[in-house]
C-alpha positions as CSV (number, residue, x, y, z in Angstrom):
1,X,125.4,151.8,102.9
2,X,125.9,148.1,103.3
3,X,124.1,147.9,106.6
4,X,121.2,150.1,105.7
5,X,119.0,147.4,104.2
6,X,119.3,145.4,107.5
7,X,117.5,148.2,109.2
8,X,114.3,147.3,107.3
9,X,114.0,144.2,109.4
10,X,114.4,146.3,112.6
11,X,111.8,148.8,111.3
12,X,109.3,146.0,110.6
13,X,109.9,144.7,114.2
14,X,109.2,148.1,115.6
15,X,105.9,148.3,113.6
16,X,104.9,144.9,114.9
17,X,105.5,146.3,118.4
18,X,103.2,149.3,117.4
19,X,106.1,151.7,117.5
20,X,105.4,153.0,114.0
21,X,106.7,156.6,114.5
22,X,110.1,155.2,115.7
23,X,110.3,152.9,112.8
24,X,109.6,155.6,110.3
25,X,112.0,158.1,111.9
26,X,114.8,155.5,111.8
27,X,114.1,154.7,108.1
28,X,114.0,158.4,107.2
29,X,117.4,159.1,108.8
30,X,118.8,155.9,107.2
31,X,117.5,157.0,103.8
32,X,119.0,160.4,104.1
33,X,122.4,158.8,105.0
34,X,122.2,156.4,102.1
35,X,120.2,158.2,99.4
36,X,120.8,155.5,96.8
37,X,119.3,152.7,98.8
38,X,116.0,151.7,97.1
39,X,115.1,149.1,99.7
40,X,115.0,151.7,102.5
41,X,112.8,154.1,100.5
42,X,110.5,151.2,99.6
43,X,110.2,150.1,103.2
44,X,109.6,153.7,104.3
45,X,106.7,154.0,101.9
46,X,105.3,150.6,102.7
47,X,105.4,151.2,106.5
48,X,104.0,154.7,106.1
49,X,100.7,153.0,105.2
50,X,100.6,151.7,108.8
51,X,99.9,155.3,109.9
52,X,96.6,155.4,108.0
53,X,97.5,159.1,107.3
54,X,97.1,160.0,103.6
55,X,99.3,163.1,104.0
56,X,102.2,161.1,105.5
57,X,101.8,158.3,102.9
58,X,101.8,160.9,100.1
59,X,104.8,162.7,101.5
60,X,106.7,159.3,101.7
61,X,105.8,158.6,98.1
62,X,106.8,162.0,96.8
63,X,110.2,161.7,98.6
64,X,110.7,158.2,97.1
65,X,109.8,159.4,93.6
66,X,112.3,162.3,94.0
67,X,115.0,159.8,94.8
68,X,113.9,157.2,92.2
69,X,111.9,159.0,89.5
70,X,112.2,155.9,87.2
71,X,110.6,153.5,89.7
72,X,107.0,152.8,88.5
73,X,105.8,151.2,91.7
74,X,106.0,154.5,93.6
75,X,104.1,156.3,90.8
76,X,101.4,153.5,90.9
77,X,101.0,153.9,94.7
78,X,100.8,157.7,94.4
79,X,98.1,157.3,91.7
80,X,96.1,155.0,94.0
81,X,96.2,157.7,96.7
82,X,94.9,160.3,94.1
83,X,92.1,157.9,93.2
84,X,91.1,157.3,96.8
85,X,91.0,161.1,97.2
86,X,88.6,161.3,94.3
87,X,91.2,162.8,91.9
88,X,90.8,160.4,89.0
89,X,92.3,162.9,86.4
90,X,95.3,163.3,88.6
91,X,95.8,159.6,88.9
92,X,95.5,159.1,85.1
93,X,98.0,161.9,84.5
94,X,100.5,160.0,86.6
95,X,99.9,156.6,85.0
96,X,99.3,157.1,81.4
97,X,102.9,158.3,80.5
98,X,104.1,154.9,81.9
99,X,102.3,152.8,79.3
100,X,103.8,154.5,76.3
101,X,107.3,153.1,76.6
102,X,107.9,149.3,76.5
103,X,105.7,146.8,78.2
104,X,104.0,148.2,81.2
105,X,104.2,146.4,84.6
106,X,101.1,144.6,85.7
107,X,100.7,147.0,88.6
108,X,100.5,149.9,86.2
109,X,97.9,148.2,84.0
110,X,95.9,147.0,87.0
111,X,95.6,150.5,88.4
112,X,94.7,152.0,85.0
113,X,92.1,149.4,84.4
114,X,90.6,150.1,87.9
115,X,90.4,153.8,86.9
116,X,88.9,153.2,83.4
117,X,86.8,150.1,83.9
118,X,83.0,150.3,83.1
119,X,80.9,151.2,80.2
120,X,80.5,154.9,81.1
121,X,84.2,155.4,81.5
122,X,84.8,153.5,78.3
123,X,82.5,155.9,76.5
124,X,84.3,158.9,78.1
125,X,87.9,157.8,77.4
126,X,87.7,155.6,74.3
127,X,88.3,158.4,71.7
128,X,91.3,159.6,73.6
129,X,92.8,156.1,73.7
130,X,92.0,155.5,70.1
131,X,94.1,158.5,69.3
132,X,96.8,157.3,71.7
133,X,97.0,153.9,69.9
134,X,97.2,155.7,66.5
135,X,100.0,158.0,67.7
136,X,102.0,155.2,69.5
137,X,101.5,152.1,67.3
138,X,104.4,150.3,68.9
139,X,103.1,150.7,72.5
140,X,101.2,147.7,73.8
141,X,99.8,149.4,76.9
142,X,97.3,151.7,75.2
143,X,96.0,148.8,73.1
144,X,95.4,146.7,76.2
145,X,93.5,149.5,77.9
146,X,91.5,150.2,74.7
147,X,90.8,146.5,74.3
148,X,89.3,146.4,77.8
149,X,87.2,149.5,77.0
150,X,85.8,147.7,73.9
151,X,85.0,144.7,76.2
152,X,82.9,146.9,78.5
153,X,81.1,148.4,75.4
154,X,80.2,144.9,74.3
155,X,82.5,145.1,71.2
156,X,83.9,141.7,71.9
157,X,85.5,140.9,68.6
158,X,87.3,144.2,68.4
159,X,88.4,143.8,72.0
160,X,90.1,140.5,71.3
161,X,91.8,141.9,68.2
162,X,93.5,144.3,70.5
163,X,94.1,142.0,73.5
164,X,95.2,138.7,71.9
165,X,98.6,140.1,70.7
166,X,99.4,141.1,74.3
167,X,99.1,137.5,75.5
168,X,102.7,136.6,74.7
169,X,104.1,139.9,76.0
170,X,102.5,139.9,79.4
171,X,102.6,136.2,80.5
172,X,102.0,136.9,84.2
173,X,99.1,139.3,83.8
174,X,95.9,137.2,84.4
175,X,93.4,139.9,83.3
176,X,94.5,139.7,79.7
177,X,93.5,136.1,79.1
178,X,90.6,136.6,81.4
179,X,89.1,139.4,79.3
180,X,89.9,137.5,76.1
181,X,88.1,134.5,77.5
182,X,85.1,136.5,78.6
183,X,84.9,138.1,75.1
184,X,84.7,134.7,73.6
185,X,82.1,133.6,76.1
186,X,80.0,136.7,75.7
187,X,80.0,136.1,72.0
188,X,78.6,132.6,72.6
189,X,82.0,130.8,71.9
190,X,82.5,128.8,75.1
191,X,84.9,126.4,73.4
192,X,87.6,129.1,73.0
193,X,86.7,130.8,76.3
194,X,87.6,127.8,78.4
195,X,91.4,127.6,77.6
196,X,91.7,131.4,78.1
197,X,90.2,131.3,81.5
198,X,92.4,128.3,82.4
199,X,95.4,130.4,81.3
200,X,94.4,133.2,83.5
201,X,94.1,130.9,86.5
202,X,97.6,129.6,85.9
203,X,99.2,133.1,86.0
204,X,101.6,133.7,88.8
205,X,99.8,136.9,90.0
206,X,96.6,136.2,91.9
207,X,93.4,137.9,90.7
208,X,90.1,137.0,92.5
209,X,88.0,137.9,89.4
210,X,89.6,135.0,87.5
211,X,87.9,132.6,89.9
212,X,84.6,134.5,89.4
213,X,85.0,134.2,85.6
214,X,85.8,130.5,85.8
215,X,82.6,129.9,87.8
216,X,80.5,131.7,85.2
217,X,82.0,129.7,82.3
218,X,81.6,126.3,84.1
219,X,78.5,126.8,86.2
220,X,76.3,124.5,84.0
221,X,78.8,121.7,83.4
222,X,80.6,121.7,86.8
223,X,78.3,123.2,89.5
224,X,80.6,122.0,92.4
225,X,83.7,123.6,90.8
226,X,81.8,126.8,90.1
227,X,80.6,126.9,93.7
228,X,84.2,126.4,95.0
229,X,85.4,129.2,92.7
230,X,82.7,131.6,93.8
231,X,83.5,130.9,97.5
232,X,87.1,131.5,96.8
233,X,86.3,134.8,95.2
234,X,84.3,135.8,98.2
235,X,87.0,134.8,100.6
236,X,89.6,136.9,98.7
237,X,87.4,140.0,98.3
238,X,84.9,140.2,101.2
239,X,87.1,142.4,103.5
240,X,88.6,144.5,100.7
241,X,87.6,148.2,100.7
242,X,87.8,148.6,96.9
243,X,85.1,146.0,96.1
244,X,81.5,147.0,95.3
245,X,79.2,145.8,98.1
246,X,76.3,145.3,95.8
247,X,78.3,143.0,93.6
248,X,79.3,141.0,96.7
249,X,75.6,140.7,97.6
250,X,74.7,139.4,94.1
251,X,77.6,136.9,94.1
252,X,76.6,135.6,97.6
253,X,73.0,135.1,96.3
254,X,74.4,133.1,93.4
255,X,76.6,131.1,95.8
256,X,73.5,130.2,97.9
257,X,71.5,129.1,94.8
258,X,74.3,126.9,93.4
259,X,74.9,125.4,96.9
260,X,71.3,124.3,97.0
261,X,71.7,122.7,93.5
262,X,74.9,120.9,94.5
263,X,72.9,119.1,97.3
264,X,70.2,117.9,94.8
265,X,70.2,114.6,92.9
266,X,71.0,116.2,89.6
267,X,73.1,119.3,90.2
268,X,73.6,120.1,86.6
269,X,69.9,120.0,85.7
270,X,69.2,122.1,88.8
271,X,71.7,124.8,87.7
272,X,70.2,124.8,84.2
273,X,66.7,125.1,85.4
274,X,66.9,127.2,88.6
275,X,70.2,129.1,88.5
276,X,71.0,129.8,84.8
277,X,67.9,131.9,84.2
278,X,68.8,134.2,87.1
279,X,72.6,134.0,87.0
280,X,73.2,137.0,84.8
281,X,70.6,139.0,86.6
282,X,72.1,138.3,90.0
283,X,75.8,138.3,89.2
284,X,75.9,140.8,86.3
285,X,72.7,142.8,86.8
286,X,71.5,141.4,83.5
287,X,68.8,139.0,82.4
288,X,69.1,136.2,79.8
289,X,71.3,133.3,79.1
290,X,74.9,132.9,80.3
291,X,76.4,134.1,77.0
292,X,75.3,137.3,75.3
293,X,73.9,136.8,71.8
294,X,76.5,137.2,69.0
295,X,75.1,140.6,68.0
296,X,76.2,141.9,71.4
297,X,72.9,143.6,72.0
298,X,71.3,143.8,75.4
299,X,71.3,145.9,78.6
300,X,74.6,147.2,80.0
301,X,76.3,145.5,82.9
302,X,78.4,142.4,82.7
303,X,81.0,140.0,83.8
304,X,83.6,140.6,86.5
305,X,84.9,143.5,84.6
306,X,81.5,144.9,83.8
307,X,80.7,147.7,86.0
308,X,82.7,147.0,89.2
309,X,86.3,148.0,89.7
310,X,88.6,145.0,89.7
311,X,90.1,144.3,93.1
312,X,93.8,145.2,93.3
313,X,96.0,142.4,94.4
């Protein structure tokens, strides 16, 4: 029992040596000998991903959940497998019970938001989440998810009413202040958007979309900073399998446009004149000014959380 955890290091070394099957066999036997050792189960699950075999990964997750049914991370990973397999209802069924008790872990919220993000999914699931919020008034998780849905449906004020109370409860979840900031921005309130986006950038958990949002908010007043943020976003997401390729192409086009402006004599004027009129169309598949009019009317699409699934980190 005491020595079991040290075998994780041995297993990792075996994986580095491309002896994955030996590593997993050793961890499996060690886990059976010390059934209460969480670290061994966690390592077995993590290293199972090296096989690229969904069936083996799922079997490892099921075994881990059987041993530690209260551990949310195993459930989140299993839900992700369901999502990748195209079973979104199955993934939701695993995750939604986890947001009804206490403050949900960021990984739970992140996976749920990935499943429910977008205007069409918001329309499909909003009524069910409104009912969930009414039936579980003390639970913060359903309110966060519903608030994000309201954001996608361009109901920015209502979205912030649901999300702002969650700020103090989830200090290390960057997507909460990010959505709040973009709600302000889309309502034409850049002044209140700026500190929210800054708060999102200060969170301990990295989220590439925060840099994307900050670029949008500051493109006209800080073209060089916006360019750096867009390049950072691209560096963090380009090789990820869960990022929409069309969005990447639009962002790269925006990068090229702002890069040309930064080289000009008056970068700010160049962005206002040449980039701003096209920025929403390119980055958000919309046309018009940076901020949506206060009435919230306009074509669907939107900021980092408008239409494309947020990358998981």
